[in-house]
N, C-alpha and C positions, 0 to 999 in steps of 0.2 A: 206743498210737496207730499206725495204719498210715502207710506211706510209699509215695509213687509211685516207680516205677522206670523206667529206660530199659534195655531188653534189647538187647544187641548180638549179632548172629551173629558168628562169628570169621572164618572163611575167606571172603574175598570182601568183607568190610566193613572189617576191621581190617588183615588181612594178604592177600597175593595168593592166589588159588585155584591149585591145582595139579591137572592131570588125574590125576596118580599119587598124590595126597594129599600133605599136609605131614607128612613122616615123622620129621624131626629138626629141631632148632633151627636148624641150618645151612641148612635149606631154607625156613625162615620168613623172608618178606620183607614188611615193613610197606609198606602202600600209601602213595604220596606224599602229603605234607601231613596225615598222620593224627594227628599229635600235637596240633595246634592245636585241633581240635574235642574231643579228649579232655581237653585242659586246661580248655576252657570247661565241659564237662560236670562236671569235678571241683569247679568252683566253685558248681555247682547243688546244690539240695536233693535231687536225684533219687539213689536207689540206682543204681549202674552195675553190670549184671550180664551176663556173657557166657553165652549158651546156644548150644550147638554139637552138631551130630550128628557123632560120631566112630565111625562104623562100622568104621574101620580096626582097631579093637581086636578085635572079634569076627570080623573077616575074617582075623585072624591076621597082618596086615601090620605092625602096630605094637603094642608092649606098652603096657598101660595106664600103666605108670610113665613111659614116654617121652612120652606124651600129656600127662600131668600135669607133666613137666619142661618141655615146650614152654610150656604154660600159665603156669607159675611164672616162667620167664624172660620171657615176654611181659609179664606184669604188672610185673615188676622194671623192664623197659625203659620201660613206660608211666609208671610212677611217677617214674623218673629224669628223664622229660621233662615232669613237672608234671601228669600225668594220675592217674586213680584207677579201679581195678576193685575192687569190693566183694566179688564172688563169681563163681565159675565153676561152671556146671552143664552136664554133657555127657552125651549118650547113647551108649553103647558098641555098641548092637545093630545087626544088619544089618536091612535092610527086610524080609526074609522071616521075621523072628522076631516081627513083628506086636506090638511093645511099645507101651506107651502114653506113652513119653517121646520117641520119635524124632519130630521134627517132620516132618509137619504135625500130629501129636498135640500137645495142650497140656501133656503131662506135665512137661516141664522147667520151664515157667512156673509150674505149680501147686506143684511142689516148691519153687521159689524163693520164691513167695508165702507158703508155710507156714513155711519156715525163716527168712525175713527179715521176716515180718510186713508184706507188701506189699499195696497196693491195686491190683489188676490193672485195674480200670475207670479209674484215673487214670494208667496206665502206657502206655509206648510200646514197640514192638518195631521195630528197624532190622535189615533182612536183605536179602540179594540174591537170594533164591529164592522161588518160589511157596509152597514148604512153610513158609517163615517167615511169610508173610502169613496163610496158613491157620492156623497155630498161634496167631498173635495174635488172629485173629478168634474161634477156638475158646475162647481164654482170656479174652476180653473186653477185650484191649488194643487200643490204636490202632496199626495197622500202617503201616510206611513201607518202601517198596522203593527201594533204592539201585541205581543203574545200573552200579556197579563189580562186579567178580567176575562172576557169572552173570546179573546184573540185566537187561542189555539183551536177552538171550535168553529170560529168564523172563517179562518183561512181556507179550509176546503170548500166552503160555499163560494168564495170568490174564485178559487181555482176551477170549480165546476162551471161557473158562469163565464169563464174565459176572460176575467178581468186581468189586466197587465198594467205596467207602468207605475206600480206602487212599491215601496220599500217595506220590507218586514224586519222588525227589531224585537229583541227579546223583551225589552222594557223601556221605560222612558229614558233611563240613563243612556242606553245604547242608541236610542232614536236621536237624542240631543247631540251626542258625540258624532253621529253620522251627519246631521244637518250642519254643525259647525265646521266639520272637516270639508264638507261639500261647499260651504260658503267661502272657506279659506282657499280652496282650489280655484273657485271662480274669481275671487279677488286677484289671485296670483296670475291668472290668465289675462285679467284686465290690466294689470301692471305691465305684463310682458308686451301686450298689444300697444300700450302707450309708448313704451320704449322703441318698439319697431316703428311706429308712426313718426316719432321725433327723429329716429335714425334716418328714415327715408326723406324726411324734410331736409335734414342736414346734408344728406348726400346730394340731393338736388341743388341745394344752395351752394355747396361746395363746387359742383360741376358748373353752375352758372357763373360763380366767381372766377373759376379757372378760365372758362371760355372768354369772359369779359376781359380778363388780364391779357390773354394771348392775342386777342383781336383788337384791343384798344389801339387807337392811332396816337401813341405817345411819341413825342419828339426827343430824340437823343442829342448828342453833341453835333454842332454844326447844322442844327435844323432838320436833320435827317431822321426818319423813323428808326427807332431802335428799341431794344429791350432794356428800358430804364428801370430805375429802382421801384417805381410804382407798380410796374408789371411783375417784378420779382416778388414784392410783398403780396400783391393780388394772387399770384400763382401759389405762393406759400400757403396763404390763408385758405384758398380753395381746396388745396390738397389735405390740409389739416382738418378742415370741417368735414370733408368727405370721408377721411379715415375714422373720425369720431362717429360719424353717422353709421359707418359700416359696423363699428364695434357695438353700438347700441342695437342694431338690427340683429346681431348674432347672440346677444346676451339674453 
């Protein structure tokens, strides 16, 4: 069974961006208030996956082992504060290498979907760059741009390029609140549709029972057809079932 996910960009969404890159754990600074939304996500059914461009590796600035150490310690800190990260996928390539995993390409999301059995159509991506939004669109996820990190400067770029269909949130907290509210509304609509479907079935069953009772060839006193007790019970049941069905359809 597939699972929906919330993909999180790392730098600019969870921790502060640096113009010279985050090169060591000591340079990693969590954004203010970041642990509360991560705690809320940990209680949700979503898989929580970090997807991050880390060209510092192939630029020769930071070793792959150091990037993985930063990720490992970040996950430990998030867990210590009640959060959860289920997996991390990162791209080590430079932009000029033209790989298929560096955002805005959807490769990281596709890798995660295959490894974790995710349903991308029911998933969200939260990022602070136009490349995040484009990757989400390419993969079929719902994109959310946060205005932390590079978000404020990246928003006009998306608007100039005519991109639409993405949500804008001030920060991760606001993005998570929006997702959970949207999921709640969706589940509510599903329950309402289920009630209506059951109601329609009951209405049909009630009508069938009513017709069966009225048209049945039941024998009354003296062997003559009549409206016997079986017909009375059948008619009553049919009416009651139809009324319950109508109530469910209207609720």
